[in-house]
VEXRONU-430684 format. One record per atom (N, C-alpha, C, O): residue in one letter; x negated, y negated, z. Coordinates in steps of 0.2 Angstrom, whole numbers, padded with zeros to 4 digits, always signed. Example, Ala and Ser with C-alpha at 12.3 -4.5 7.8 and 13.67 -1.06 7.14 Angstrom:
<recs>
a-0066+0028+0039
a-0062+0022+0039
a-0066+0016+0039
a-0071+0017+0042
s-0064+0011+0035
s-0068+0005+0036
s-0064+0000+0039
s-0067-0006+0040
</recs>
This chain:
<recs>
x-0024+0028+0033
x-0019+0025+0029
x-0014+0028+0026
x-0012+0033+0030
x-0011+0028+0021
x-0009+0035+0020
x-0013+0039+0014
x-0018+0037+0010
x-0010+0045+0014
x-0017+0050+0010
x-0017+0047+0003
x-0011+0044+0001
x-0022+0048+0000
x-0019+0044-0009
x-0021+0051-0013
x-0017+0053-0018
x-0026+0054-0010
x-0025+0061-0014
x-0020+0067-0010
x-0018+0067-0004
x-0019+0069-0012
x-0013+0074-0010
x-0021+0080-0007
x-0023+0081-0001
x-0022+0081-0012
x-0028+0086-0010
x-0032+0081-0005
x-0033+0082+0001
x-0033+0077-0007
x-0037+0072-0001
x-0032+0072+0007
x-0035+0070+0012
x-0026+0075+0008
x-0024+0078+0012
x-0018+0073+0009
x-0013+0076+0009
x-0017+0068+0007
x-0010+0068+0005
x-0008+0060+0005
x-0003+0058+0002
x-0012+0055+0011
x-0011+0051+0014
x-0014+0047+0018
x-0016+0048+0024
x-0014+0040+0017
x-0022+0036+0019
x-0016+0031+0021
x-0014+0028+0016
x-0014+0029+0027
x-0010+0025+0030
x-0009+0021+0031
x-0015+0018+0032
x-0006+0018+0032
x-0006+0012+0038
x-0010+0009+0041
x-0014+0013+0043
x-0014+0002+0043
x-0018+0001+0047
x-0017+0001+0055
x-0021+0001+0060
x-0011+0000+0056
x-0008+0003+0063
x+0000+0006+0060
x+0005+0004+0056
x-0001+0010+0065
x+0006+0015+0064
x+0012+0013+0069
x+0011+0014+0075
x+0018+0011+0066
x+0019+0010+0059
x+0017+0005+0056
x+0011+0005+0058
x+0021-0001+0050
x+0014-0004+0047
x+0014-0009+0053
x+0017-0011+0058
x+0010-0012+0049
x+0007-0020+0055
x+0010-0025+0055
x+0010-0028+0049
x+0013-0026+0061
x+0017-0035+0062
x+0011-0039+0061
x+0005-0039+0062
x+0015-0044+0058
x+0010-0051+0056
x+0009-0055+0063
x+0004-0059+0063
x+0015-0053+0068
x+0016-0056+0071
x+0012-0053+0080
x+0011-0055+0085
x+0010-0048+0077
x+0004-0043+0082
x+0001-0050+0085
x+0001-0055+0082
x-0002-0049+0093
x-0007-0056+0094
x-0015-0055+0090
x-0018-0049+0091
x-0018-0059+0088
x-0023-0058+0088
x-0027-0057+0094
x-0024-0058+0099
x-0035-0054+0092
x-0039-0053+0095
x-0041-0060+0102
x-0039-0059+0108
x-0043-0065+0102
x-0046-0070+0102
x-0044-0075+0099
x-0042-0075+0093
x-0046-0082+0102
x-0042-0092+0099
x-0038-0090+0095
x-0034-0085+0094
x-0037-0096+0092
x-0033-0096+0085
x-0031-0089+0080
x-0035-0086+0077
x-0024-0087+0080
x-0027-0081+0074
x-0021-0085+0068
x-0015-0087+0069
x-0026-0084+0061
x-0022-0090+0057
x-0015-0085+0054
x-0010-0087+0051
x-0017-0079+0056
x-0011-0074+0055
x-0004-0075+0057
x+0002-0074+0054
x-0004-0077+0062
x+0000-0081+0065
x+0005-0087+0061
x+0010-0088+0063
x+0002-0091+0055
x+0006-0098+0054
x+0011-0091+0049
x+0011-0086+0046
x+0014-0096+0051
x+0021-0094+0046
x+0024-0097+0040
x+0025-0103+0040
x+0028-0094+0033
x+0028-0095+0030
x+0036-0100+0029
x+0040-0099+0034
x+0037-0105+0024
x+0042-0111+0026
x+0050-0104+0026
x+0051-0099+0023
x+0053-0107+0031
x+0059-0105+0031
x+0064-0102+0027
x+0069-0098+0029
x+0063-0107+0020
x+0070-0107+0014
x+0065-0104+0011
x+0068-0101+0007
x+0059-0103+0010
x+0056-0095+0006
x+0057-0090+0008
x+0058-0086+0003
x+0057-0088+0013
x+0058-0083+0018
x+0069-0081+0016
x+0072-0076+0014
x+0070-0087+0017
x+0076-0086+0018
x+0079-0082+0009
x+0084-0078+0007
x+0074-0088+0002
x+0080-0087-0005
x+0074-0078-0004
x+0078-0073-0006
x+0069-0077-0003
x+0067-0070-0003
x+0071-0065+0000
x+0072-0061-0004
x+0073-0064+0005
x+0077-0060+0009
x+0083-0061+0004
x+0087-0056+0004
x+0086-0066+0001
x+0094-0065-0002
x+0091-0062-0011
x+0095-0061-0015
x+0084-0063-0013
x+0081-0058-0016
x+0084-0051-0018
x+0088-0049-0022
x+0080-0049-0013
x+0080-0041-0010
x+0087-0039-0010
x+0090-0036-0015
x+0090-0042-0005
x+0097-0039-0004
x+0102-0039-0012
x+0105-0034-0014
x+0100-0044-0016
x+0101-0044-0022
x+0101-0038-0027
x+0105-0035-0029
x+0094-0039-0029
x+0091-0035-0033
x+0090-0041-0038
x+0090-0039-0044
x+0089-0047-0037
x+0088-0052-0042
x+0081-0056-0042
x+0080-0060-0037
x+0076-0053-0046
x+0069-0059-0045
x+0071-0069-0045
x+0071-0074-0048
x+0072-0068-0039
x+0074-0077-0037
x+0066-0080-0042
x+0065-0081-0048
x+0063-0079-0036
x+0057-0082-0037
x+0052-0078-0037
x+0052-0072-0036
x+0045-0083-0038
x+0039-0079-0037
x+0037-0079-0031
x+0038-0083-0027
x+0035-0071-0029
x+0035-0069-0025
x+0026-0070-0022
x+0022-0072-0026
x+0026-0068-0016
x+0017-0068-0011
x+0014-0059-0015
x+0009-0058-0014
x+0018-0056-0019
x+0012-0052-0026
x+0015-0052-0033
x+0016-0048-0037
x+0017-0060-0032
x+0016-0057-0042
x+0022-0054-0046
x+0021-0052-0052
x+0030-0052-0041
x+0035-0048-0043
x+0031-0041-0045
x+0028-0040-0050
x+0031-0038-0040
x+0028-0029-0043
x+0033-0027-0045
x+0034-0021-0048
x+0037-0029-0044
x+0045-0025-0048
x+0047-0023-0056
x+0050-0019-0059
x+0041-0031-0056
x+0040-0033-0064
x+0035-0030-0067
x+0034-0032-0073
x+0029-0027-0064
x+0026-0024-0068
x+0025-0020-0075
x+0021-0021-0079
x+0030-0017-0074
x+0030-0010-0077
x+0027-0006-0078
x+0023-0004-0075
x+0029-0001-0084
x+0025+0006-0084
x+0018+0003-0085
x+0016-0003-0087
x+0013+0011-0084
x+0004+0009-0087
x+0003+0016-0091
x+0007+0020-0089
x+0000+0017-0094
x+0000+0024-0096
x-0007+0024-0092
x-0010+0019-0090
x-0008+0032-0093
x-0012+0036-0086
x-0016+0043-0091
x-0016+0045-0097
x-0019+0044-0087
x-0021+0052-0093
x-0017+0056-0089
x-0018+0062-0089
x-0013+0053-0085
x-0007+0060-0082
x-0002+0059-0085
x+0003+0063-0084
x+0000+0054-0090
x+0005+0051-0092
x+0009+0043-0090
x+0007+0040-0085
x+0015+0041-0094
x+0016+0035-0089
x+0016+0033-0082
x+0019+0037-0078
x+0014+0028-0080
x+0016+0028-0073
x+0020+0023-0073
x+0020+0020-0079
x+0024+0021-0065
x+0026+0014-0066
x+0029+0011-0057
x+0034+0014-0055
x+0027+0007-0052
x+0030+0005-0047
x+0036+0002-0047
x+0038-0004-0049
x+0040+0007-0044
x+0050+0003-0043
x+0049+0001-0035
x+0046+0005-0031
x+0051-0004-0033
x+0052-0007-0028
x+0056-0003-0026
x+0059+0000-0031
x+0057+0000-0017
x+0062+0004-0013
x+0070+0001-0013
x+0071-0005-0011
x+0073+0006-0015
x+0079+0002-0012
x+0081+0010-0009
x+0081+0015-0011
x+0082+0005-0002
x+0083+0010+0007
x+0090+0015+0003
x+0090+0021+0001
x+0095+0013+0003
x+0098+0018+0001
x+0098+0024-0005
x+0100+0030-0003
x+0096+0022-0010
x+0093+0027-0013
x+0086+0029-0010
x+0086+0035-0011
x+0082+0028-0008
x+0076+0030-0008
x+0071+0033+0000
x+0065+0034+0002
x+0079+0033+0003
x+0075+0034+0011
x+0074+0041+0012
x+0069+0044+0013
x+0083+0046+0010
x+0079+0053+0010
x+0075+0056+0010
x+0073+0061+0014
x+0069+0053+0003
x+0064+0056-0001
x+0058+0055+0003
x+0055+0060+0004
x+0057+0050+0005
x+0053+0046+0006
x+0051+0049+0015
x+0045+0049+0017
x+0059+0051+0017
x+0056+0053+0027
x+0055+0060+0026
x+0052+0064+0030
x+0058+0062+0019
x+0056+0072+0019
x+0046+0071+0017
x+0043+0075+0019
x+0045+0068+0014
x+0038+0068+0012
x+0034+0064+0020
x+0029+0066+0021
x+0036+0059+0024
x+0033+0058+0029
x+0033+0063+0036
x+0032+0061+0042
x+0036+0070+0034
x+0039+0074+0038
x+0033+0081+0036
x+0031+0085+0039
x+0032+0080+0030
x+0024+0082+0031
x+0022+0082+0030
x+0019+0078+0026
x+0017+0090+0037
x+0012+0090+0041
x+0007+0085+0039
x+0005+0080+0042
x+0003+0088+0032
x-0003+0082+0030
x+0000+0078+0031
x-0002+0075+0036
x+0004+0075+0028
x+0006+0066+0029
x+0007+0062+0034
x+0007+0056+0033
x+0006+0064+0039
x+0010+0066+0046
x+0006+0066+0052
x+0006+0064+0058
x+0001+0067+0045
x-0005+0066+0055
x-0008+0058+0052
x-0008+0054+0056
x-0009+0057+0044
x-0010+0049+0044
x-0005+0043+0045
x-0007+0038+0047
x-0001+0044+0043
x+0005+0041+0042
x+0009+0037+0051
x+0011+0032+0053
x+0009+0043+0054
x+0013+0044+0060
x+0020+0042+0059
x+0023+0038+0063
x+0022+0045+0056
x+0030+0041+0055
x+0034+0047+0053
x+0038+0047+0048
x+0034+0054+0058
x+0035+0059+0055
x+0044+0057+0062
x+0045+0052+0065
x+0048+0063+0061
x+0053+0062+0065
x+0062+0062+0063
x+0065+0066+0060
x+0064+0057+0066
x+0072+0058+0062
x+0070+0052+0056
x+0064+0049+0056
x+0075+0051+0052
x+0078+0050+0046
x+0072+0040+0048
x+0067+0038+0046
x+0078+0038+0055
x+0078+0033+0057
x+0072+0029+0057
x+0071+0022+0057
x+0065+0035+0059
x+0059+0030+0059
x+0055+0031+0052
x+0049+0031+0052
x+0058+0032+0048
x+0056+0030+0042
x+0058+0024+0039
x+0056+0019+0036
x+0064+0025+0041
x+0069+0018+0039
x+0066+0011+0043
x+0065+0007+0039
x+0066+0010+0051
x+0062+0006+0051
x+0055+0002+0051
x+0053-0003+0052
x+0052+0008+0048
x+0045+0006+0044
x+0048+0001+0037
x+0047-0005+0036
x+0051+0006+0033
x+0053+0002+0027
x+0058-0005+0027
x+0060-0007+0022
x+0059-0007+0031
x+0065-0011+0033
x+0063-0015+0037
x+0068-0017+0039
x+0055-0018+0043
x+0050-0020+0043
x+0047-0024+0038
x+0045-0029+0040
x+0046-0022+0031
x+0044-0024+0024
x+0050-0027+0023
x+0051-0033+0026
x+0055-0024+0021
x+0062-0022+0016
x+0062-0032+0019
x+0061-0038+0016
x+0064-0032+0025
x+0067-0039+0028
x+0062-0043+0029
x+0063-0049+0030
x+0054-0041+0027
x+0050-0047+0028
x+0051-0053+0023
x+0056-0053+0019
x+0045-0057+0023
x+0044-0062+0018
x+0040-0059+0014
x+0037-0064+0012
x+0038-0054+0011
x+0036-0053+0004
x+0031-0052+0004
x+0029-0050-0002
x+0025-0051+0014
x+0019-0048+0011
x+0017-0044+0011
x+0011-0043+0012
x+0023-0036+0010
x+0020-0029+0006
x+0027-0028+0007
x+0031-0029+0011
x+0026-0025+0000
x+0030-0022-0005
x+0031-0013-0003
x+0026-0010-0004
x+0036-0011-0001
x+0036-0004-0001
x+0037-0001-0008
x+0041-0005-0011
x+0035+0006-0013
x+0036+0007-0017
x+0039+0012-0019
x+0035+0015-0015
x+0042+0017-0023
x+0040+0024-0026
x+0035+0021-0033
x+0034+0016-0036
x+0033+0027-0032
x+0026+0029-0039
x+0030+0034-0043
x+0032+0039-0040
x+0031+0034-0048
x+0036+0035-0054
x+0029+0039-0060
x+0025+0037-0064
x+0031+0044-0058
x+0025+0048-0066
x+0029+0051-0070
x+0031+0057-0069
x+0030+0049-0077
x+0033+0050-0083
x+0042+0049-0078
x+0043+0053-0073
x+0043+0048-0078
x+0051+0046-0072
x+0052+0050-0068
x+0058+0050-0067
x+0048+0054-0064
x+0050+0058-0060
x+0046+0054-0053
x+0040+0054-0052
x+0051+0052-0049
x+0045+0050-0040
x+0042+0055-0040
x+0044+0061-0040
x+0034+0054-0040
x+0029+0057-0035
x+0028+0056-0028
x+0028+0061-0024
x+0026+0049-0027
x+0022+0045-0022
x+0024+0040-0018
x+0030+0038-0019
x+0021+0036-0014
x+0025+0031-0012
x+0019+0028-0009
x+0016+0030-0005
x+0019+0023-0012
x+0016+0015-0012
x+0017+0009-0004
x+0022+0010-0001
x+0013+0006-0004
x+0013-0001+0000
x+0008-0006-0006
x+0003-0004-0009
x+0011-0011-0006
x+0006-0017-0010
x+0007-0021-0005
x+0012-0024-0003
x+0003-0022-0003
x+0000-0029+0002
x-0005-0034+0003
x-0011-0033+0002
x-0001-0039+0005
x-0005-0046+0004
x-0013-0046+0010
x-0013-0050+0014
x-0020-0040+0010
x-0022-0040+0016
x-0024-0045+0016
x-0030-0045+0019
x-0023-0051+0015
x-0026-0059+0017
x-0021-0061+0024
x-0022-0064+0030
x-0016-0059+0021
x-0010-0064+0025
x-0007-0054+0032
x-0001-0053+0034
x-0013-0050+0033
x-0011-0046+0036
x-0016-0044+0041
x-0023-0045+0040
x-0012-0042+0048
x-0019-0043+0054
x-0023-0037+0052
x-0027-0036+0056
x-0025-0033+0047
x-0032-0030+0043
x-0036-0037+0042
x-0042-0037+0041
x-0033-0042+0041
x-0039-0045+0039
x-0042-0050+0045
x-0046-0055+0044
x-0040-0048+0051
x-0046-0048+0057
x-0051-0044+0057
x-0054-0046+0063
x-0054-0039+0054
x-0057-0035+0054
x-0061-0034+0049
x-0066-0030+0048
x-0058-0040+0044
x-0068-0041+0040
x-0064-0045+0037
x-0058-0046+0036
x-0073-0051+0032
x-0069-0055+0030
x-0065-0056+0024
x-0067-0054+0018
x-0060-0058+0026
x-0054-0059+0022
x-0056-0066+0016
x-0059-0071+0016
x-0051-0063+0010
x-0053-0066+0005
x-0047-0070+0002
x-0042-0066+0004
x-0045-0077-0001
x-0037-0078+0000
x-0037-0076-0007
x-0039-0080-0012
x-0033-0069-0007
x-0026-0068-0011
x-0029-0061-0013
x-0029-0058-0019
x-0032-0058-0006
x-0035-0052-0007
x-0028-0046-0005
x-0023-0047-0001
x-0028-0040-0012
x-0022-0035-0011
x-0023-0028-0007
x-0028-0024-0010
x-0021-0026-0004
x-0022-0019+0001
x-0013-0015-0004
x-0007-0017-0007
x-0019-0006-0002
x-0014-0003-0005
x-0014+0002-0001
x-0019+0003+0002
x-0007+0008+0000
x-0006+0011+0004
x-0002+0017-0001
x+0002+0016-0005
x-0004+0023+0001
x-0003+0029-0003
x-0002+0036-0003
x-0007+0039-0003
x+0003+0039-0003
x+0005+0044-0001
x+0006+0048-0009
x+0007+0045-0014
x+0005+0056-0009
x+0007+0060-0014
x+0011+0061-0012
x+0009+0063-0006
x+0019+0062-0012
x+0027+0070-0012
x+0022+0072-0012
x+0017+0070-0010
x+0023+0077-0016
x+0023+0083-0019
x+0019+0088-0016
x+0013+0086-0014
x+0020+0092-0016
x+0010+0097-0013
x+0008+0099-0019
x+0002+0099-0020
x+0012+0101-0026
x+0010+0105-0031
x+0005+0098-0036
x+0003+0099-0041
x+0005+0092-0032
x+0002+0085-0036
x-0004+0083-0031
x-0007+0077-0031
x-0005+0089-0027
x-0014+0086-0024
x-0018+0091-0025
x-0017+0096-0026
x-0024+0087-0023
x-0030+0094-0026
x-0032+0092-0032
x-0038+0092-0032
x-0028+0091-0037
x-0032+0093-0042
x-0034+0085-0045
x-0036+0084-0051
x-0034+0080-0041
x-0038+0073-0045
x-0032+0068-0048
x-0034+0063-0050
x-0024+0071-0047
x-0022+0065-0047
x-0021+0057-0043
x-0018+0052-0045
x-0023+0058-0037
x-0025+0053-0034
x-0027+0047-0035
x-0025+0041-0034
x-0034+0052-0037
x-0039+0044-0042
x-0038+0045-0049
x-0042+0043-0052
x-0032+0047-0052
x-0029+0044-0058
x-0024+0038-0057
x-0023+0033-0060
x-0020+0039-0052
x-0017+0033-0050
x-0017+0029-0046
x-0012+0026-0044
x-0024+0028-0042
x-0028+0025-0035
x-0029+0019-0044
x-0026+0015-0046
x-0034+0022-0048
x-0037+0019-0056
x-0032+0012-0057
x-0033+0006-0057
x-0026+0017-0060
x-0022+0014-0063
x-0018+0009-0059
x-0014+0007-0063
x-0017+0006-0054
x-0015+0003-0047
x-0017-0004-0045
x-0013-0009-0044
x-0026-0002-0045
x-0028-0007-0043
x-0029-0007-0050
x-0033-0012-0049
x-0029-0006-0058
x-0029-0010-0064
x-0024-0014-0065
x-0024-0020-0068
x-0017-0012-0062
x-0013-0013-0063
x-0011-0022-0057
x-0008-0027-0059
x-0013-0022-0052
x-0014-0029-0048
x-0021-0034-0051
x-0022-0040-0050
x-0027-0030-0054
x-0029-0035-0058
x-0028-0040-0062
x-0029-0046-0062
x-0024-0035-0068
x-0021-0039-0074
x-0016-0042-0071
x-0015-0047-0074
x-0010-0040-0066
x-0005-0045-0064
x-0006-0049-0058
x-0001-0053-0057
x-0012-0048-0053
x-0014-0054-0050
x-0018-0058-0051
x-0020-0060-0045
x-0020-0060-0055
x-0026-0066-0059
x-0029-0069-0053
x-0035-0070-0053
x-0024-0070-0048
x-0027-0074-0043
x-0033-0070-0037
x-0038-0072-0034
x-0031-0065-0036
x-0032-0055-0032
x-0038-0056-0036
x-0037-0058-0042
x-0044-0056-0033
x-0054-0056-0034
x-0055-0047-0032
x-0061-0044-0034
x-0049-0043-0029
x-0053-0036-0024
x-0046-0033-0023
x-0042-0036-0021
x-0046-0027-0024
x-0041-0023-0021
x-0044-0021-0015
x-0050-0022-0015
x-0040-0019-0008
x-0045-0015-0003
x-0037-0010-0002
x-0031-0009-0003
x-0043-0006+0003
x-0040+0001+0005
x-0043+0002+0010
x-0049+0000+0010
x-0040+0006+0015
x-0043+0007+0023
x-0042+0014+0027
x-0040+0014+0033
x-0046+0020+0022
x-0043+0024+0025
x-0045+0027+0026
x-0050+0028+0022
x-0044+0032+0033
x-0048+0036+0039
x-0053+0039+0038
x-0052+0043+0033
x-0061+0039+0042
x-0065+0039+0040
x-0064+0049+0042
x-0069+0052+0039
x-0060+0053+0044
x-0060+0060+0044
x-0058+0059+0038
x-0062+0062+0034
x-0054+0058+0035
x-0049+0059+0027
x-0055+0059+0021
x-0057+0055+0018
x-0060+0066+0022
x-0066+0067+0018
x-0063+0066+0008
x-0065+0064+0003
x-0056+0069+0010
x-0053+0069+0001
x-0054+0064-0003
x-0058+0062-0007
x-0047+0059+0002
x-0047+0052+0002
x-0052+0049+0001
x-0052+0047-0005
x-0057+0048+0005
x-0064+0045+0001
x-0065+0045-0006
x-0065+0041-0010
x-0067+0053-0006
x-0066+0055-0012
x-0065+0052-0018
x-0069+0050-0023
x-0055+0052-0016
x-0052+0048-0024
x-0053+0042-0021
x-0058+0041-0024
x-0052+0038-0019
x-0057+0032-0020
x-0062+0032-0023
x-0062+0030-0028
x-0068+0033-0020
x-0072+0033-0024
x-0073+0035-0032
x-0078+0034-0035
x-0069+0038-0034
x-0068+0042-0039
x-0063+0036-0044
x-0063+0036-0050
x-0060+0033-0040
x-0056+0027-0042
x-0060+0021-0045
x-0057+0017-0049
x-0065+0019-0044
x-0069+0017-0046
x-0068+0011-0037
x-0066+0005-0037
x-0068+0013-0033
x-0069+0007-0026
x-0076+0010-0023
x-0077+0016-0022
x-0079+0004-0022
x-0085+0007-0018
x-0083+0006-0008
x-0079+0004-0005
x-0089+0010-0007
x-0089+0007+0000
x-0092+0001+0003
x-0098-0002+0002
x-0086+0000+0009
x-0090-0008+0009
x-0092-0009+0017
x-0096-0013+0019
x-0089-0004+0021
x-0091-0005+0029
x-0087+0000+0033
x-0081+0002+0032
x-0090+0002+0039
x-0085+0004+0042
x-0079+0001+0048
x-0083-0002+0052
x-0075+0000+0049
x-0071-0003+0051
x-0066+0000+0059
x-0064+0006+0060
x-0066-0004+0063
x-0064+0000+0071
x-0053-0004+0070
x-0051-0009+0071
x-0051-0001+0069
x-0045-0001+0068
x-0039+0002+0073
x-0039+0008+0075
x-0034-0003+0075
x-0034-0001+0082
x-0031+0008+0082
x-0032+0012+0086
x-0029+0009+0077
x-0026+0016+0078
x-0031+0022+0075
x-0029+0027+0074
x-0038+0020+0072
x-0042+0021+0068
x-0049+0018+0067
x-0051+0012+0069
x-0054+0026+0064
x-0060+0021+0061
x-0059+0024+0055
x-0059+0030+0054
x-0058+0019+0051
x-0057+0017+0044
x-0064+0016+0040
x-0070+0014+0043
x-0062+0018+0032
x-0068+0015+0029
x-0066+0009+0025
x-0063+0010+0020
x-0067+0004+0026
x-0063-0002+0022
x-0067+0001+0013
x-0073+0003+0013
x-0062+0002+0007
x-0064+0003+0001
x-0060-0001-0002
x-0054+0000-0003
x-0067-0009-0005
x-0065-0012-0013
x-0065-0009-0019
x-0068-0003-0020
x-0061-0013-0024
x-0063-0011-0030
x-0062-0019-0033
x-0057-0023-0033
x-0069-0021-0034
x-0070-0028-0038
x-0068-0031-0046
x-0070-0028-0051
x-0064-0035-0046
x-0063-0038-0051
x-0067-0037-0057
x-0066-0035-0062
x-0075-0041-0053
x-0080-0042-0057
x-0086-0035-0059
x-0091-0036-0063
x-0084-0030-0056
x-0085-0022-0055
x-0082-0017-0060
x-0085-0011-0062
x-0074-0020-0063
x-0072-0012-0063
x-0071-0011-0070
x-0066-0009-0073
x-0077-0013-0073
x-0078-0010-0078
x-0085-0006-0079
x-0087-0003-0084
x-0087-0008-0073
x-0094-0004-0071
x-0092+0003-0066
x-0096+0008-0066
x-0087+0002-0062
x-0084+0011-0059
x-0080+0014-0061
x-0080+0020-0058
</recs>
């Protein structure tokens, strides 16, 4: 998964690279992840994406409307990606060797573009965002419905589980605890804005020790080791009921 703390490597990329497709075949038997959302819902969601209008409540409770949140490092805000505006920056970050090791999206700009379009043209299960600190883009995030994602095949999913992927873009922002600060802030944003969500999840690569440390410092707990298609991951969970204790 994409690095969480640039000090933690920079990235804690998705469970499969590029972003897992909800239509991938399941392991055995009937796969509930193959269930489709109503066509009219998908059509309205895509229309809202094209026009930039908040046409309806979506699967992630309108991430773009969450607004800024204070952190010890300054005001932080998630802003949904606009391809024409943000692709050059995100592609440059993906070609940083420290990021590429985990995200596996290095190469021509079209590689990153395809990864973003898979989400922007989907049904809203995953929302790619830039992270702005004091108004400056410095990180890339994916907020996604873990219970509707292929990840749910590999752990006991609960309704409205919400996953996060993160990479810290600038080298100067890595290795100084900023990843932990932002992870805690975003996890708290999810729990505050998504009242139906009881848990925020992530699955960093077990080899990425700094990333694991960043999650632990951000109030996540280690839940299990999980064999995903492209890595052995640590399932990290931040529970609503424990948020004031960790």
